[in-house]
mmCIF file of the N, C-alpha and C atoms, coordinates in Angstrom:
data_MODEL
# 
_entry.id   MODEL 
# 
loop_
_atom_site.group_PDB 
_atom_site.id 
_atom_site.type_symbol 
_atom_site.label_atom_id 
_atom_site.label_alt_id 
_atom_site.label_comp_id 
_atom_site.label_asym_id 
_atom_site.label_entity_id 
_atom_site.label_seq_id 
_atom_site.pdbx_PDB_ins_code 
_atom_site.Cartn_x 
_atom_site.Cartn_y 
_atom_site.Cartn_z 
_atom_site.occupancy 
_atom_site.B_iso_or_equiv 
_atom_site.pdbx_formal_charge 
_atom_site.auth_seq_id 
_atom_site.auth_comp_id 
_atom_site.auth_asym_id 
_atom_site.auth_atom_id 
_atom_site.pdbx_PDB_model_num 
ATOM 1   N N  . MET A 1 1  ? 34.521  -11.448 -6.104  1.00 0.00 ? 1  MET A N  1 
ATOM 2   C CA . MET A 1 1  ? 33.414  -11.724 -5.072  1.00 0.00 ? 1  MET A CA 1 
ATOM 3   C C  . MET A 1 1  ? 32.563  -10.463 -4.911  1.00 0.00 ? 1  MET A C  1 
ATOM 4   N N  . LYS A 1 2  ? 33.120  -9.294  -4.694  1.00 0.00 ? 2  LYS A N  1 
ATOM 5   C CA . LYS A 1 2  ? 32.437  -8.051  -4.541  1.00 0.00 ? 2  LYS A CA 1 
ATOM 6   C C  . LYS A 1 2  ? 31.417  -7.866  -5.579  1.00 0.00 ? 2  LYS A C  1 
ATOM 7   N N  . PHE A 1 3  ? 31.968  -8.213  -6.884  1.00 0.00 ? 3  PHE A N  1 
ATOM 8   C CA . PHE A 1 3  ? 31.356  -7.666  -8.115  1.00 0.00 ? 3  PHE A CA 1 
ATOM 9   C C  . PHE A 1 3  ? 30.098  -8.518  -8.018  1.00 0.00 ? 3  PHE A C  1 
ATOM 10  N N  . ALA A 1 4  ? 30.179  -9.808  -7.785  1.00 0.00 ? 4  ALA A N  1 
ATOM 11  C CA . ALA A 1 4  ? 28.967  -10.772 -7.680  1.00 0.00 ? 4  ALA A CA 1 
ATOM 12  C C  . ALA A 1 4  ? 27.989  -10.286 -6.662  1.00 0.00 ? 4  ALA A C  1 
ATOM 13  N N  . THR A 1 5  ? 28.402  -9.877  -5.583  1.00 0.00 ? 5  THR A N  1 
ATOM 14  C CA . THR A 1 5  ? 27.611  -9.348  -4.419  1.00 0.00 ? 5  THR A CA 1 
ATOM 15  C C  . THR A 1 5  ? 26.827  -8.252  -4.894  1.00 0.00 ? 5  THR A C  1 
ATOM 16  N N  . LEU A 1 6  ? 27.519  -7.178  -5.559  1.00 0.00 ? 6  LEU A N  1 
ATOM 17  C CA . LEU A 1 6  ? 26.994  -5.929  -6.093  1.00 0.00 ? 6  LEU A CA 1 
ATOM 18  C C  . LEU A 1 6  ? 25.833  -6.369  -7.228  1.00 0.00 ? 6  LEU A C  1 
ATOM 19  N N  . ILE A 1 7  ? 26.188  -7.313  -8.007  1.00 0.00 ? 7  ILE A N  1 
ATOM 20  C CA . ILE A 1 7  ? 25.255  -7.766  -8.990  1.00 0.00 ? 7  ILE A CA 1 
ATOM 21  C C  . ILE A 1 7  ? 23.832  -8.335  -8.366  1.00 0.00 ? 7  ILE A C  1 
ATOM 22  N N  . PHE A 1 8  ? 24.026  -9.079  -7.148  1.00 0.00 ? 8  PHE A N  1 
ATOM 23  C CA . PHE A 1 8  ? 23.005  -9.746  -6.510  1.00 0.00 ? 8  PHE A CA 1 
ATOM 24  C C  . PHE A 1 8  ? 22.238  -8.610  -5.823  1.00 0.00 ? 8  PHE A C  1 
ATOM 25  N N  . VAL A 1 9  ? 22.749  -7.712  -5.250  1.00 0.00 ? 9  VAL A N  1 
ATOM 26  C CA . VAL A 1 9  ? 22.052  -6.751  -4.617  1.00 0.00 ? 9  VAL A CA 1 
ATOM 27  C C  . VAL A 1 9  ? 21.376  -5.735  -5.755  1.00 0.00 ? 9  VAL A C  1 
ATOM 28  N N  . LEU A 1 10 ? 21.689  -5.397  -6.673  1.00 0.00 ? 10 LEU A N  1 
ATOM 29  C CA . LEU A 1 10 ? 21.276  -4.611  -7.708  1.00 0.00 ? 10 LEU A CA 1 
ATOM 30  C C  . LEU A 1 10 ? 19.963  -5.292  -8.355  1.00 0.00 ? 10 LEU A C  1 
ATOM 31  N N  . CYS A 1 11 ? 20.205  -6.761  -8.494  1.00 0.00 ? 11 CYS A N  1 
ATOM 32  C CA . CYS A 1 11 ? 18.816  -7.556  -9.083  1.00 0.00 ? 11 CYS A CA 1 
ATOM 33  C C  . CYS A 1 11 ? 17.830  -7.738  -7.947  1.00 0.00 ? 11 CYS A C  1 
ATOM 34  N N  . ALA A 1 12 ? 18.038  -7.655  -6.646  1.00 0.00 ? 12 ALA A N  1 
ATOM 35  C CA . ALA A 1 12 ? 17.181  -7.853  -5.674  1.00 0.00 ? 12 ALA A CA 1 
ATOM 36  C C  . ALA A 1 12 ? 16.504  -6.482  -5.679  1.00 0.00 ? 12 ALA A C  1 
ATOM 37  N N  . LEU A 1 13 ? 17.010  -5.336  -5.695  1.00 0.00 ? 13 LEU A N  1 
ATOM 38  C CA . LEU A 1 13 ? 16.564  -4.066  -5.602  1.00 0.00 ? 13 LEU A CA 1 
ATOM 39  C C  . LEU A 1 13 ? 15.701  -3.849  -6.801  1.00 0.00 ? 13 LEU A C  1 
ATOM 40  N N  . PHE A 1 14 ? 16.074  -4.315  -8.025  1.00 0.00 ? 14 PHE A N  1 
ATOM 41  C CA . PHE A 1 14 ? 15.273  -4.051  -9.280  1.00 0.00 ? 14 PHE A CA 1 
ATOM 42  C C  . PHE A 1 14 ? 14.107  -4.793  -9.208  1.00 0.00 ? 14 PHE A C  1 
ATOM 43  N N  . GLY A 1 15 ? 14.044  -6.158  -8.618  1.00 0.00 ? 15 GLY A N  1 
ATOM 44  C CA . GLY A 1 15 ? 13.095  -6.911  -8.471  1.00 0.00 ? 15 GLY A CA 1 
ATOM 45  C C  . GLY A 1 15 ? 12.067  -6.534  -7.470  1.00 0.00 ? 15 GLY A C  1 
ATOM 46  N N  . PHE A 1 16 ? 12.457  -5.920  -6.405  1.00 0.00 ? 16 PHE A N  1 
ATOM 47  C CA . PHE A 1 16 ? 11.575  -5.304  -5.503  1.00 0.00 ? 16 PHE A CA 1 
ATOM 48  C C  . PHE A 1 16 ? 10.827  -4.115  -6.084  1.00 0.00 ? 16 PHE A C  1 
ATOM 49  N N  . SER A 1 17 ? 11.595  -3.336  -6.765  1.00 0.00 ? 17 SER A N  1 
ATOM 50  C CA . SER A 1 17 ? 10.967  -2.030  -7.434  1.00 0.00 ? 17 SER A CA 1 
ATOM 51  C C  . SER A 1 17 ? 9.799   -2.412  -8.366  1.00 0.00 ? 17 SER A C  1 
ATOM 52  N N  . LEU A 1 18 ? 9.891   -3.542  -9.058  1.00 0.00 ? 18 LEU A N  1 
ATOM 53  C CA . LEU A 1 18 ? 8.888   -4.044  -9.906  1.00 0.00 ? 18 LEU A CA 1 
ATOM 54  C C  . LEU A 1 18 ? 7.666   -4.769  -9.351  1.00 0.00 ? 18 LEU A C  1 
ATOM 55  N N  . ALA A 1 19 ? 7.811   -4.949  -8.054  1.00 0.00 ? 19 ALA A N  1 
ATOM 56  C CA . ALA A 1 19 ? 6.750   -5.943  -7.296  1.00 0.00 ? 19 ALA A CA 1 
ATOM 57  C C  . ALA A 1 19 ? 5.460   -4.963  -7.394  1.00 0.00 ? 19 ALA A C  1 
ATOM 58  N N  . TYR A 1 20 ? 5.474   -3.683  -7.269  1.00 0.00 ? 20 TYR A N  1 
ATOM 59  C CA . TYR A 1 20 ? 4.130   -2.828  -7.072  1.00 0.00 ? 20 TYR A CA 1 
ATOM 60  C C  . TYR A 1 20 ? 4.400   -1.884  -8.232  1.00 0.00 ? 20 TYR A C  1 
ATOM 61  N N  . LYS A 1 21 ? 3.056   -1.474  -8.839  1.00 0.00 ? 21 LYS A N  1 
ATOM 62  C CA . LYS A 1 21 ? 3.073   -0.373  -9.773  1.00 0.00 ? 21 LYS A CA 1 
ATOM 63  C C  . LYS A 1 21 ? 3.285   0.774   -9.270  1.00 0.00 ? 21 LYS A C  1 
ATOM 64  N N  . ASN A 1 22 ? 3.033   1.115   -8.088  1.00 0.00 ? 22 ASN A N  1 
ATOM 65  C CA . ASN A 1 22 ? 3.300   2.255   -7.185  1.00 0.00 ? 22 ASN A CA 1 
ATOM 66  C C  . ASN A 1 22 ? 4.005   2.011   -5.714  1.00 0.00 ? 22 ASN A C  1 
ATOM 67  N N  . ALA A 1 23 ? 4.724   2.840   -5.272  1.00 0.00 ? 23 ALA A N  1 
ATOM 68  C CA . ALA A 1 23 ? 5.282   2.528   -3.927  1.00 0.00 ? 23 ALA A CA 1 
ATOM 69  C C  . ALA A 1 23 ? 4.465   2.287   -2.917  1.00 0.00 ? 23 ALA A C  1 
ATOM 70  N N  . LYS A 1 24 ? 3.218   3.263   -2.992  1.00 0.00 ? 24 LYS A N  1 
ATOM 71  C CA . LYS A 1 24 ? 2.403   3.298   -2.111  1.00 0.00 ? 24 LYS A CA 1 
ATOM 72  C C  . LYS A 1 24 ? 1.313   1.895   -1.932  1.00 0.00 ? 24 LYS A C  1 
ATOM 73  N N  . CYS A 1 25 ? 1.311   1.372   -2.965  1.00 0.00 ? 25 CYS A N  1 
ATOM 74  C CA . CYS A 1 25 ? 0.698   -0.043  -3.039  1.00 0.00 ? 25 CYS A CA 1 
ATOM 75  C C  . CYS A 1 25 ? 1.456   -1.100  -2.083  1.00 0.00 ? 25 CYS A C  1 
ATOM 76  N N  . GLY A 1 26 ? 2.593   -0.791  -1.840  1.00 0.00 ? 26 GLY A N  1 
ATOM 77  C CA . GLY A 1 26 ? 3.502   -1.664  -0.703  1.00 0.00 ? 26 GLY A CA 1 
ATOM 78  C C  . GLY A 1 26 ? 3.256   -1.396  0.639   1.00 0.00 ? 26 GLY A C  1 
ATOM 79  N N  . LEU A 1 27 ? 2.681   -0.314  0.842   1.00 0.00 ? 27 LEU A N  1 
ATOM 80  C CA . LEU A 1 27 ? 2.533   0.082   2.333   1.00 0.00 ? 27 LEU A CA 1 
ATOM 81  C C  . LEU A 1 27 ? 1.287   -0.734  2.774   1.00 0.00 ? 27 LEU A C  1 
ATOM 82  N N  . PRO A 1 28 ? 1.325   -0.910  4.379   1.00 0.00 ? 28 PRO A N  1 
ATOM 83  C CA . PRO A 1 28 ? 0.312   -1.786  4.940   1.00 0.00 ? 28 PRO A CA 1 
ATOM 84  C C  . PRO A 1 28 ? -1.024  -1.291  4.523   1.00 0.00 ? 28 PRO A C  1 
ATOM 85  N N  . PRO A 1 29 ? -1.885  -2.212  4.310   1.00 0.00 ? 29 PRO A N  1 
ATOM 86  C CA . PRO A 1 29 ? -3.284  -1.684  4.152   1.00 0.00 ? 29 PRO A CA 1 
ATOM 87  C C  . PRO A 1 29 ? -3.980  -1.297  5.467   1.00 0.00 ? 29 PRO A C  1 
ATOM 88  N N  . ALA A 1 30 ? -5.117  -0.770  5.102   1.00 0.00 ? 30 ALA A N  1 
ATOM 89  C CA . ALA A 1 30 ? -5.996  -0.077  6.304   1.00 0.00 ? 30 ALA A CA 1 
ATOM 90  C C  . ALA A 1 30 ? -6.039  -1.094  7.528   1.00 0.00 ? 30 ALA A C  1 
ATOM 91  N N  . VAL A 1 31 ? -6.115  -0.424  8.609   1.00 0.00 ? 31 VAL A N  1 
ATOM 92  C CA . VAL A 1 31 ? -6.103  -1.282  10.005  1.00 0.00 ? 31 VAL A CA 1 
ATOM 93  C C  . VAL A 1 31 ? -7.113  -0.412  10.650  1.00 0.00 ? 31 VAL A C  1 
ATOM 94  N N  . ASP A 1 32 ? -7.762  -0.882  11.681  1.00 0.00 ? 32 ASP A N  1 
ATOM 95  C CA . ASP A 1 32 ? -8.914  -0.598  12.462  1.00 0.00 ? 32 ASP A CA 1 
ATOM 96  C C  . ASP A 1 32 ? -8.433  0.531   13.324  1.00 0.00 ? 32 ASP A C  1 
ATOM 97  N N  . GLY A 1 33 ? -7.260  1.020   13.220  1.00 0.00 ? 33 GLY A N  1 
ATOM 98  C CA . GLY A 1 33 ? -6.833  1.966   14.405  1.00 0.00 ? 33 GLY A CA 1 
ATOM 99  C C  . GLY A 1 33 ? -5.988  1.395   15.466  1.00 0.00 ? 33 GLY A C  1 
ATOM 100 N N  . ASN A 1 34 ? -5.546  2.183   16.586  1.00 0.00 ? 34 ASN A N  1 
ATOM 101 C CA . ASN A 1 34 ? -4.837  1.512   17.475  1.00 0.00 ? 34 ASN A CA 1 
ATOM 102 C C  . ASN A 1 34 ? -5.539  1.375   18.765  1.00 0.00 ? 34 ASN A C  1 
ATOM 103 N N  . GLY A 1 35 ? -6.810  1.830   18.529  1.00 0.00 ? 35 GLY A N  1 
ATOM 104 C CA . GLY A 1 35 ? -7.725  1.776   19.810  1.00 0.00 ? 35 GLY A CA 1 
ATOM 105 C C  . GLY A 1 35 ? -7.540  3.030   20.836  1.00 0.00 ? 35 GLY A C  1 
ATOM 106 N N  . LEU A 1 36 ? -6.603  3.829   20.792  1.00 0.00 ? 36 LEU A N  1 
ATOM 107 C CA . LEU A 1 36 ? -6.414  4.932   21.558  1.00 0.00 ? 36 LEU A CA 1 
ATOM 108 C C  . LEU A 1 36 ? -6.894  6.168   21.087  1.00 0.00 ? 36 LEU A C  1 
ATOM 109 N N  . ILE A 1 37 ? -6.962  6.516   19.820  1.00 0.00 ? 37 ILE A N  1 
ATOM 110 C CA . ILE A 1 37 ? -7.479  7.592   19.239  1.00 0.00 ? 37 ILE A CA 1 
ATOM 111 C C  . ILE A 1 37 ? -8.664  7.406   18.340  1.00 0.00 ? 37 ILE A C  1 
ATOM 112 N N  . LYS A 1 38 ? -9.639  8.153   18.383  1.00 0.00 ? 38 LYS A N  1 
ATOM 113 C CA . LYS A 1 38 ? -10.981 8.083   17.812  1.00 0.00 ? 38 LYS A CA 1 
ATOM 114 C C  . LYS A 1 38 ? -10.885 9.420   16.983  1.00 0.00 ? 38 LYS A C  1 
ATOM 115 N N  . CYS A 1 39 ? -11.082 9.394   15.776  1.00 0.00 ? 39 CYS A N  1 
ATOM 116 C CA . CYS A 1 39 ? -11.095 10.548  14.948  1.00 0.00 ? 39 CYS A CA 1 
ATOM 117 C C  . CYS A 1 39 ? -12.558 10.721  14.473  1.00 0.00 ? 39 CYS A C  1 
ATOM 118 N N  . ALA A 1 40 ? -13.080 11.851  14.157  1.00 0.00 ? 40 ALA A N  1 
ATOM 119 C CA . ALA A 1 40 ? -14.311 12.196  14.031  1.00 0.00 ? 40 ALA A CA 1 
ATOM 120 C C  . ALA A 1 40 ? -14.835 12.122  12.456  1.00 0.00 ? 40 ALA A C  1 
ATOM 121 N N  . ALA A 1 41 ? -13.785 12.059  11.487  1.00 0.00 ? 41 ALA A N  1 
ATOM 122 C CA . ALA A 1 41 ? -14.131 12.062  10.323  1.00 0.00 ? 41 ALA A CA 1 
ATOM 123 C C  . ALA A 1 41 ? -14.637 10.588  9.852   1.00 0.00 ? 41 ALA A C  1 
ATOM 124 N N  . PHE A 1 42 ? -15.485 10.680  8.608   1.00 0.00 ? 42 PHE A N  1 
ATOM 125 C CA . PHE A 1 42 ? -16.134 9.609   8.022   1.00 0.00 ? 42 PHE A CA 1 
ATOM 126 C C  . PHE A 1 42 ? -15.751 9.589   6.682   1.00 0.00 ? 42 PHE A C  1 
ATOM 127 N N  . GLN A 1 43 ? -14.726 9.028   6.140   1.00 0.00 ? 43 GLN A N  1 
ATOM 128 C CA . GLN A 1 43 ? -14.387 8.999   4.762   1.00 0.00 ? 43 GLN A CA 1 
ATOM 129 C C  . GLN A 1 43 ? -14.409 7.750   4.219   1.00 0.00 ? 43 GLN A C  1 
ATOM 130 N N  . PRO A 1 44 ? -15.475 7.250   3.421   1.00 0.00 ? 44 PRO A N  1 
ATOM 131 C CA . PRO A 1 44 ? -15.138 6.076   2.632   1.00 0.00 ? 44 PRO A CA 1 
ATOM 132 C C  . PRO A 1 44 ? -14.022 5.898   1.697   1.00 0.00 ? 44 PRO A C  1 
ATOM 133 N N  . SER A 1 45 ? -13.362 5.022   1.901   1.00 0.00 ? 45 SER A N  1 
ATOM 134 C CA . SER A 1 45 ? -11.904 4.984   1.197   1.00 0.00 ? 45 SER A CA 1 
ATOM 135 C C  . SER A 1 45 ? -11.868 3.396   0.937   1.00 0.00 ? 45 SER A C  1 
ATOM 136 N N  . PHE A 1 46 ? -10.708 3.375   -0.012  1.00 0.00 ? 46 PHE A N  1 
ATOM 137 C CA . PHE A 1 46 ? -10.203 1.928   -0.521  1.00 0.00 ? 46 PHE A CA 1 
ATOM 138 C C  . PHE A 1 46 ? -8.930  1.694   -0.036  1.00 0.00 ? 46 PHE A C  1 
ATOM 139 N N  . SER A 1 47 ? -8.387  0.612   0.199   1.00 0.00 ? 47 SER A N  1 
ATOM 140 C CA . SER A 1 47 ? -7.105  0.205   0.385   1.00 0.00 ? 47 SER A CA 1 
ATOM 141 C C  . SER A 1 47 ? -6.594  -1.067  -0.247  1.00 0.00 ? 47 SER A C  1 
ATOM 142 N N  . TYR A 1 48 ? -5.169  -0.881  -0.833  1.00 0.00 ? 48 TYR A N  1 
ATOM 143 C CA . TYR A 1 48 ? -4.932  -2.135  -1.489  1.00 0.00 ? 48 TYR A CA 1 
ATOM 144 C C  . TYR A 1 48 ? -4.316  -3.288  -0.604  1.00 0.00 ? 48 TYR A C  1 
ATOM 145 N N  . TYR A 1 49 ? -4.782  -4.610  -0.904  1.00 0.00 ? 49 TYR A N  1 
ATOM 146 C CA . TYR A 1 49 ? -4.149  -5.589  -0.108  1.00 0.00 ? 49 TYR A CA 1 
ATOM 147 C C  . TYR A 1 49 ? -3.326  -6.560  -1.084  1.00 0.00 ? 49 TYR A C  1 
ATOM 148 N N  . PRO A 1 50 ? -1.928  -6.468  -1.012  1.00 0.00 ? 50 PRO A N  1 
ATOM 149 C CA . PRO A 1 50 ? -1.112  -6.985  -1.769  1.00 0.00 ? 50 PRO A CA 1 
ATOM 150 C C  . PRO A 1 50 ? -1.153  -8.540  -1.868  1.00 0.00 ? 50 PRO A C  1 
ATOM 151 N N  . ALA A 1 51 ? -1.357  -9.076  -0.811  1.00 0.00 ? 51 ALA A N  1 
ATOM 152 C CA . ALA A 1 51 ? -1.318  -10.459 -0.606  1.00 0.00 ? 51 ALA A CA 1 
ATOM 153 C C  . ALA A 1 51 ? -2.359  -11.095 -1.250  1.00 0.00 ? 51 ALA A C  1 
ATOM 154 N N  . GLU A 1 52 ? -3.439  -10.299 -1.645  1.00 0.00 ? 52 GLU A N  1 
ATOM 155 C CA . GLU A 1 52 ? -4.743  -10.939 -2.380  1.00 0.00 ? 52 GLU A CA 1 
ATOM 156 C C  . GLU A 1 52 ? -4.821  -10.024 -3.678  1.00 0.00 ? 52 GLU A C  1 
ATOM 157 N N  . ASN A 1 53 ? -4.063  -9.096  -3.956  1.00 0.00 ? 53 ASN A N  1 
ATOM 158 C CA . ASN A 1 53 ? -4.143  -8.363  -5.248  1.00 0.00 ? 53 ASN A CA 1 
ATOM 159 C C  . ASN A 1 53 ? -5.548  -7.745  -5.368  1.00 0.00 ? 53 ASN A C  1 
ATOM 160 N N  . VAL A 1 54 ? -6.180  -7.271  -4.290  1.00 0.00 ? 54 VAL A N  1 
ATOM 161 C CA . VAL A 1 54 ? -7.451  -6.765  -4.509  1.00 0.00 ? 54 VAL A CA 1 
ATOM 162 C C  . VAL A 1 54 ? -7.500  -5.238  -3.705  1.00 0.00 ? 54 VAL A C  1 
ATOM 163 N N  . CYS A 1 55 ? -8.468  -4.534  -3.900  1.00 0.00 ? 55 CYS A N  1 
ATOM 164 C CA . CYS A 1 55 ? -8.656  -3.365  -3.240  1.00 0.00 ? 55 CYS A CA 1 
ATOM 165 C C  . CYS A 1 55 ? -10.036 -3.480  -2.537  1.00 0.00 ? 55 CYS A C  1 
ATOM 166 N N  . LYS A 1 56 ? -9.965  -3.074  -1.177  1.00 0.00 ? 56 LYS A N  1 
ATOM 167 C CA . LYS A 1 56 ? -11.107 -3.388  -0.184  1.00 0.00 ? 56 LYS A CA 1 
ATOM 168 C C  . LYS A 1 56 ? -11.443 -2.164  0.292   1.00 0.00 ? 56 LYS A C  1 
ATOM 169 N N  . ASP A 1 57 ? -12.777 -1.843  0.646   1.00 0.00 ? 57 ASP A N  1 
ATOM 170 C CA . ASP A 1 57 ? -13.407 -0.670  1.136   1.00 0.00 ? 57 ASP A CA 1 
ATOM 171 C C  . ASP A 1 57 ? -13.090 -0.807  2.768   1.00 0.00 ? 57 ASP A C  1 
ATOM 172 N N  . PHE A 1 58 ? -12.898 0.522   3.227   1.00 0.00 ? 58 PHE A N  1 
ATOM 173 C CA . PHE A 1 58 ? -12.963 0.655   4.526   1.00 0.00 ? 58 PHE A CA 1 
ATOM 174 C C  . PHE A 1 58 ? -13.318 2.191   4.862   1.00 0.00 ? 58 PHE A C  1 
ATOM 175 N N  . VAL A 1 59 ? -13.429 2.502   6.269   1.00 0.00 ? 59 VAL A N  1 
ATOM 176 C CA . VAL A 1 59 ? -13.795 4.112   6.607   1.00 0.00 ? 59 VAL A CA 1 
ATOM 177 C C  . VAL A 1 59 ? -12.580 4.666   7.071   1.00 0.00 ? 59 VAL A C  1 
ATOM 178 N N  . TYR A 1 60 ? -12.054 5.631   6.673   1.00 0.00 ? 60 TYR A N  1 
ATOM 179 C CA . TYR A 1 60 ? -10.941 6.510   7.179   1.00 0.00 ? 60 TYR A CA 1 
ATOM 180 C C  . TYR A 1 60 ? -11.467 7.336   8.160   1.00 0.00 ? 60 TYR A C  1 
ATOM 181 N N  . GLY A 1 61 ? -10.941 7.478   9.165   1.00 0.00 ? 61 GLY A N  1 
ATOM 182 C CA . GLY A 1 61 ? -11.418 8.428   10.332  1.00 0.00 ? 61 GLY A CA 1 
ATOM 183 C C  . GLY A 1 61 ? -10.789 9.594   10.314  1.00 0.00 ? 61 GLY A C  1 
ATOM 184 N N  . GLY A 1 62 ? -9.622  9.991   9.506   1.00 0.00 ? 62 GLY A N  1 
ATOM 185 C CA . GLY A 1 62 ? -9.258  11.321  9.271   1.00 0.00 ? 62 GLY A CA 1 
ATOM 186 C C  . GLY A 1 62 ? -7.761  11.326  10.151  1.00 0.00 ? 62 GLY A C  1 
ATOM 187 N N  . CYS A 1 63 ? -7.446  10.556  10.999  1.00 0.00 ? 63 CYS A N  1 
ATOM 188 C CA . CYS A 1 63 ? -5.981  10.701  11.557  1.00 0.00 ? 63 CYS A CA 1 
ATOM 189 C C  . CYS A 1 63 ? -5.162  9.571   11.188  1.00 0.00 ? 63 CYS A C  1 
ATOM 190 N N  . GLY A 1 64 ? -3.924  9.848   11.182  1.00 0.00 ? 64 GLY A N  1 
ATOM 191 C CA . GLY A 1 64 ? -2.883  8.809   11.037  1.00 0.00 ? 64 GLY A CA 1 
ATOM 192 C C  . GLY A 1 64 ? -3.022  8.101   9.578   1.00 0.00 ? 64 GLY A C  1 
ATOM 193 N N  . GLY A 1 65 ? -2.792  6.843   9.492   1.00 0.00 ? 65 GLY A N  1 
ATOM 194 C CA . GLY A 1 65 ? -2.947  6.199   8.206   1.00 0.00 ? 65 GLY A CA 1 
ATOM 195 C C  . GLY A 1 65 ? -1.810  6.274   7.356   1.00 0.00 ? 65 GLY A C  1 
ATOM 196 N N  . ASN A 1 66 ? -1.602  5.926   6.201   1.00 0.00 ? 66 ASN A N  1 
ATOM 197 C CA . ASN A 1 66 ? -0.580  6.162   5.264   1.00 0.00 ? 66 ASN A CA 1 
ATOM 198 C C  . ASN A 1 66 ? -1.131  6.408   3.928   1.00 0.00 ? 66 ASN A C  1 
ATOM 199 N N  . GLU A 1 67 ? -0.455  6.404   2.854   1.00 0.00 ? 67 GLU A N  1 
ATOM 200 C CA . GLU A 1 67 ? -0.573  6.759   1.420   1.00 0.00 ? 67 GLU A CA 1 
ATOM 201 C C  . GLU A 1 67 ? -1.656  5.582   0.804   1.00 0.00 ? 67 GLU A C  1 
ATOM 202 N N  . ASN A 1 68 ? -1.611  4.399   1.308   1.00 0.00 ? 68 ASN A N  1 
ATOM 203 C CA . ASN A 1 68 ? -2.467  3.274   0.851   1.00 0.00 ? 68 ASN A CA 1 
ATOM 204 C C  . ASN A 1 68 ? -3.788  3.567   1.108   1.00 0.00 ? 68 ASN A C  1 
ATOM 205 N N  . ARG A 1 69 ? -4.196  4.630   0.602   1.00 0.00 ? 69 ARG A N  1 
ATOM 206 C CA . ARG A 1 69 ? -5.692  5.056   0.826   1.00 0.00 ? 69 ARG A CA 1 
ATOM 207 C C  . ARG A 1 69 ? -6.180  5.673   -0.527  1.00 0.00 ? 69 ARG A C  1 
ATOM 208 N N  . PHE A 1 70 ? -7.538  5.391   -0.984  1.00 0.00 ? 70 PHE A N  1 
ATOM 209 C CA . PHE A 1 70 ? -7.753  5.799   -2.350  1.00 0.00 ? 70 PHE A CA 1 
ATOM 210 C C  . PHE A 1 70 ? -9.205  6.107   -2.105  1.00 0.00 ? 70 PHE A C  1 
ATOM 211 N N  . ALA A 1 71 ? -9.553  7.249   -3.011  1.00 0.00 ? 71 ALA A N  1 
ATOM 212 C CA . ALA A 1 71 ? -10.973 7.799   -2.700  1.00 0.00 ? 71 ALA A CA 1 
ATOM 213 C C  . ALA A 1 71 ? -12.098 6.782   -3.390  1.00 0.00 ? 71 ALA A C  1 
ATOM 214 N N  . SER A 1 72 ? -11.469 6.043   -4.351  1.00 0.00 ? 72 SER A N  1 
ATOM 215 C CA . SER A 1 72 ? -12.379 4.998   -5.231  1.00 0.00 ? 72 SER A CA 1 
ATOM 216 C C  . SER A 1 72 ? -11.755 3.801   -5.468  1.00 0.00 ? 72 SER A C  1 
ATOM 217 N N  . LYS A 1 73 ? -12.619 2.762   -5.656  1.00 0.00 ? 73 LYS A N  1 
ATOM 218 C CA . LYS A 1 73 ? -12.039 1.549   -6.015  1.00 0.00 ? 73 LYS A CA 1 
ATOM 219 C C  . LYS A 1 73 ? -11.354 1.368   -7.360  1.00 0.00 ? 73 LYS A C  1 
ATOM 220 N N  . ALA A 1 74 ? -11.954 2.326   -8.282  1.00 0.00 ? 74 ALA A N  1 
ATOM 221 C CA . ALA A 1 74 ? -11.256 2.348   -9.640  1.00 0.00 ? 74 ALA A CA 1 
ATOM 222 C C  . ALA A 1 74 ? -9.901  3.062   -9.493  1.00 0.00 ? 74 ALA A C  1 
ATOM 223 N N  . ALA A 1 75 ? -9.640  3.923   -8.606  1.00 0.00 ? 75 ALA A N  1 
ATOM 224 C CA . ALA A 1 75 ? -8.409  4.634   -8.529  1.00 0.00 ? 75 ALA A CA 1 
ATOM 225 C C  . ALA A 1 75 ? -7.285  3.638   -7.904  1.00 0.00 ? 75 ALA A C  1 
ATOM 226 N N  . CYS A 1 76 ? -7.833  2.892   -6.907  1.00 0.00 ? 76 CYS A N  1 
ATOM 227 C CA . CYS A 1 76 ? -7.042  1.860   -6.173  1.00 0.00 ? 76 CYS A CA 1 
ATOM 228 C C  . CYS A 1 76 ? -6.619  0.696   -7.226  1.00 0.00 ? 76 CYS A C  1 
ATOM 229 N N  . GLU A 1 77 ? -7.544  0.342   -8.030  1.00 0.00 ? 77 GLU A N  1 
ATOM 230 C CA . GLU A 1 77 ? -7.106  -0.770  -8.951  1.00 0.00 ? 77 GLU A CA 1 
ATOM 231 C C  . GLU A 1 77 ? -6.446  -0.478  -10.049 1.00 0.00 ? 77 GLU A C  1 
ATOM 232 N N  . ALA A 1 78 ? -6.448  0.969   -10.473 1.00 0.00 ? 78 ALA A N  1 
ATOM 233 C CA . ALA A 1 78 ? -5.657  1.618   -11.652 1.00 0.00 ? 78 ALA A CA 1 
ATOM 234 C C  . ALA A 1 78 ? -4.184  1.634   -11.048 1.00 0.00 ? 78 ALA A C  1 
ATOM 235 N N  . GLU A 1 79 ? -3.920  2.115   -10.011 1.00 0.00 ? 79 GLU A N  1 
ATOM 236 C CA . GLU A 1 79 ? -2.703  2.290   -9.410  1.00 0.00 ? 79 GLU A CA 1 
ATOM 237 C C  . GLU A 1 79 ? -1.915  1.037   -8.800  1.00 0.00 ? 79 GLU A C  1 
ATOM 238 N N  . CYS A 1 80 ? -2.694  -0.110  -8.358  1.00 0.00 ? 80 CYS A N  1 
ATOM 239 C CA . CYS A 1 80 ? -2.050  -1.231  -7.827  1.00 0.00 ? 80 CYS A CA 1 
ATOM 240 C C  . CYS A 1 80 ? -2.431  -2.603  -8.211  1.00 0.00 ? 80 CYS A C  1 
ATOM 241 N N  . VAL A 1 81 ? -3.665  -2.883  -8.781  1.00 0.00 ? 81 VAL A N  1 
ATOM 242 C CA . VAL A 1 81 ? -3.956  -4.119  -9.152  1.00 0.00 ? 81 VAL A CA 1 
ATOM 243 C C  . VAL A 1 81 ? -3.263  -4.540  -10.319 1.00 0.00 ? 81 VAL A C  1 
ATOM 244 N N  . ASN A 1 82 ? -2.685  -5.786  -10.278 1.00 0.00 ? 82 ASN A N  1 
ATOM 245 C CA . ASN A 1 82 ? -1.896  -6.275  -11.518 1.00 0.00 ? 82 ASN A CA 1 
ATOM 246 C C  . ASN A 1 82 ? -2.986  -6.838  -12.469 1.00 0.00 ? 82 ASN A C  1 
# 
């Protein structure tokens, strides 16, 4: 029984690791901020939306965020789009 559970867990982890080309593609896409902090930067960027398998543009304000942010649509698509 323990062996079957181990195999199941390993298969699940392997399947999850194949879900995205790159781990940052699985991070939440760009959001409009939390409404509390406004940053002064204006950086046109792209974020990957896994549910739609597309990269969309947004303006990065310079604070917070995560690694699901790319300088160009081509870079985003090369790393994330299947």
